[in-house]
C-alpha positions, -999 to 999 in steps of 0.1 A, spaced: 312 -762 383 345 -781 386 366 -785 355 372 -821 343 408 -821 330 401 -853 310 373 -838 291 380 -825 256 375 -788 259 379 -757 238 380 -723 253 362 -694 235 384 -667 219 401 -647 246 385 -614 253 412 -587 249 404 -558 272 435 -538 265 425 -504 251 440 -495 217 468 -469 215 455 -437 199 480 -411 187 463 -381 171 488 -356 185 518 -376 172 503 -385 139 490 -350 131 517 -327 144 548 -348 150 551 -368 118 589 -366 115 613 -384 139 650 -383 143 674 -403 165 707 -390 180 737 -407 196 739 -379 223 720 -375 255 711 -339 248 699 -324 215 707 -288 204 682 -271 181 690 -238 164 657 -218 162 656 -189 137 630 -162 141 632 -138 112 615 -104 110 592 -93 82 616 -67 70 613 -51 36 643 -48 13 655 -11 14 652 13 -15 684 30 -26 695 54 -53 712 32 -80 743 55 -78 747 50 -41 763 21 -22 742 -10 -14 724 -8 20 736 -32 47 709 -54 61 708 -73 93 713 -111 91 687 -132 108 696 -142 143 690 -175 160 687 -190 194 701 -224 204 679 -245 227 690 -277 243 666 -305 249 673 -336 269 648 -363 259 635 -380 291 644 -416 296 618 -443 295 626 -478 308 597 -502 313 606 -538 324 586 -570 329 595 -603 346 584 -638 338 590 -666 363 590 -704 358 557 -706 377 542 -682 351 552 -705 323 537 -736 339 503 -720 343 477 -724 316 474 -691 298 441 -675 288 429 -691 256 450 -723 258 433 -757 255 439 -779 284 466 -805 275 469 -788 241 501 -796 221 527 -769 214 520 -751 247 549 -763 267 572 -740 287 595 -732 258 567 -722 235 549 -703 262 581 -684 271 585 -673 235 549 -662 233 550 -644 266 582 -625 257 565 -612 225 534 -601 243 555 -584 270 575 -565 245 544 -554 226 527 -543 258 558 -522 268 561 -507 233 524 -496 235 530 -480 269 559 -460 256 538 -448 227 511 -437 251 537 -418 271 549 -401 239 513 -391 230 510 -377 266 541 -356 262 529 -343 228 496 -333 244 514 -315 273 538 -297 250 510 -283 228 485 -275 255 508 -261 281 541 -253 263 559 -276 288 565 -312 297 568 -321 334 590 -351 337 584 -367 371 594 -402 379 618 -424 398 649 -402 404 638 -375 380 619 -342 385 624 -318 356 605 -294 334 611 -292 296 600 -257 286 593 -249 249 589 -212 257 553 -208 245 543 -171 247 517 -162 273 496 -147 245 494 -182 230 479 -195 263 449 -172 267 423 -178 295 388 -165 291 369 -151 321 335 -137 329 309 -135 302 336 -144 276 336 -180 288 319 -203 264 295 -214 292 278 -180 288 258 -190 258 241 -156 252 272 -134 255 301 -156 245 316 -150 210 335 -182 202 337 -174 165 353 -140 172 376 -157 197 388 -182 171 393 -154 145 414 -134 170 435 -163 180 440 -175 144 453 -141 134 476 -140 163 492 -174 154 495 -164 117 512 -131 127 536 -147 152 545 -178 132 538 -171 96 516 -202 95 478 -200 96 462 -227 118 441 -252 98 430 -274 127 410 -266 158 410 -294 183 383 -290 210 380 -306 244 347 -325 247 331 -300 272 345 -271 252 329 -285 221 295 -291 238 295 -255 250 307 -242 217 277 -258 199 252 -241 224 265 -206 219 242 -183 200 269 -171 177 275 -207 166 240 -222 164 227 -193 143 204 -173 165 228 -144 164 237 -150 127 202 -147 112 195 -184 114 226 -194 94 247 -223 108 284 -213 107 296 -248 97 304 -260 62 292 -296 63 302 -304 27 329 -329 40 302 -348 57 280 -373 39 243 -372 45 237 -388 79 272 -398 86 309 -388 86 332 -406 61 349 -432 84 380 -432 61 388 -398 74 386 -407 110 411 -427 130 399 -442 162 389 -417 188 386 -388 164 354 -371 153 354 -345 125 328 -319 133 329 -295 103 347 -266 87 345 -230 96 349 -217 61 354 -181 71 385 -191 91 396 -222 72 395 -242 104 386 -279 106 370 -286 139 378 -320 156 373 -337 189 396 -364 203 382 -390 227 413 -405 244 424 -407 280 454 -415 301 458 -428 337 476 -403 359 506 -417 378 497 -400 411 460 -408 416 453 -436 391 425 -415 376 418 -413 339 421 -378 324 415 -367 288 445 -362 266 428 -331 252 417 -312 283 379 -308 284 380 -270 290 405 -261 263 408 -257 225 440 -261 205 448 -243 172 476 -257 151 491 -263 117 503 -298 107 529 -281 86 547 -265 115 581 -279 124 576 -305 151 597 -336 156 599 -367 177 635 -365 191 652 -396 203 684 -393 224 711 -418 230 703 -452 247 724 -456 278 731 -493 274 764 -510 266 746 -533 242 731 -505 222 754 -501 192 735 -474 172 710 -446 177 675 -460 179 640 -450 189 634 -483 208 660 -507 223 645 -540 234 665 -566 254 658 -597 273 679 -617 298 676 -645 324 689 -652 358 694 -687 372 687 -680 409 659 -671 410 650 -685 377 633 -656 359 634 -639 325 634 -601 323 623 -581 293 628 -544 289 625 -516 263 645 -484 266 637 -451 249 648 -415 252 619 -398 236 607 -362 233 580 -348 210 593 -313 204 572 -285 188 601 -265 173 578 -238 159 559 -233 191 545 -200 179 524 -220 153 502 -233 182 478 -218 206 459 -234 234 431 -214 250 412 -221 282 375 -214 273 357 -229 303 364 -223 340 
């Protein structure tokens, strides 16, 4: 049906199809952020040994003990620089949700509104990139920075023992022989031994969780009919929604291990093939402690107009020929797990 421009019309509320930004990794493990006025960031990492103070005869000299050593690691936060453009033609078009011939929707008002929307959209895309980097750092020990003019690997030196890969009948797909509770117990002890921090969170990929719940050792057949979960944190028939941000599901607590089991339903679109992938890989589980040192590091903004260190630097400018307005946000961001030994990511499915 043709639109009568002279008919008084009101459009229904615009349907926003943008998917919300979910940031479990950042909010749980990277709560602290710090900005720097340098391109690279040096971090001194101290790893002490569990040495006992020496006994000595009170009439003898004091015993010299070794001072704790440290390693300096240099991180260069990757640069992020999304930019959007608005043309005069864009401002003359009726935008979604605007009433035809509505007042206060002229080019000037529309330009201001469009600029705000563009900046918000770019800020969300940067946050999604930060969440992706946090996921990569914790599940692989590395962040591969690949983009226009950049191809680099940021390595956090996660030990191979903290990236175990199950094989054969140990895989959680072997419901009769797999021992996922024993696996979690072994990995939890390893993390506690290497870092001094016991994991309190177990984040499972969706397929890993589905298989976990089918294993005999979990569902109770192999434990005399007793379910291994403590469901006291769950109300009858439902989980308390106040405890769950979007995309998160609290499963229960393994009381023997002191582990809260979670799943995370969030995806990202891969740059290469435009396919959605889960931020928490389906075939993996992650053990971690929110108290471990992990920070969002922000390096210097390489812009003459940037006068102070900042996590985000927005700017906008126009050109006369062609008549366009550009909007851009710059950020040099890196979620860095500084106590990488406090995390373990296991591949539990082939």
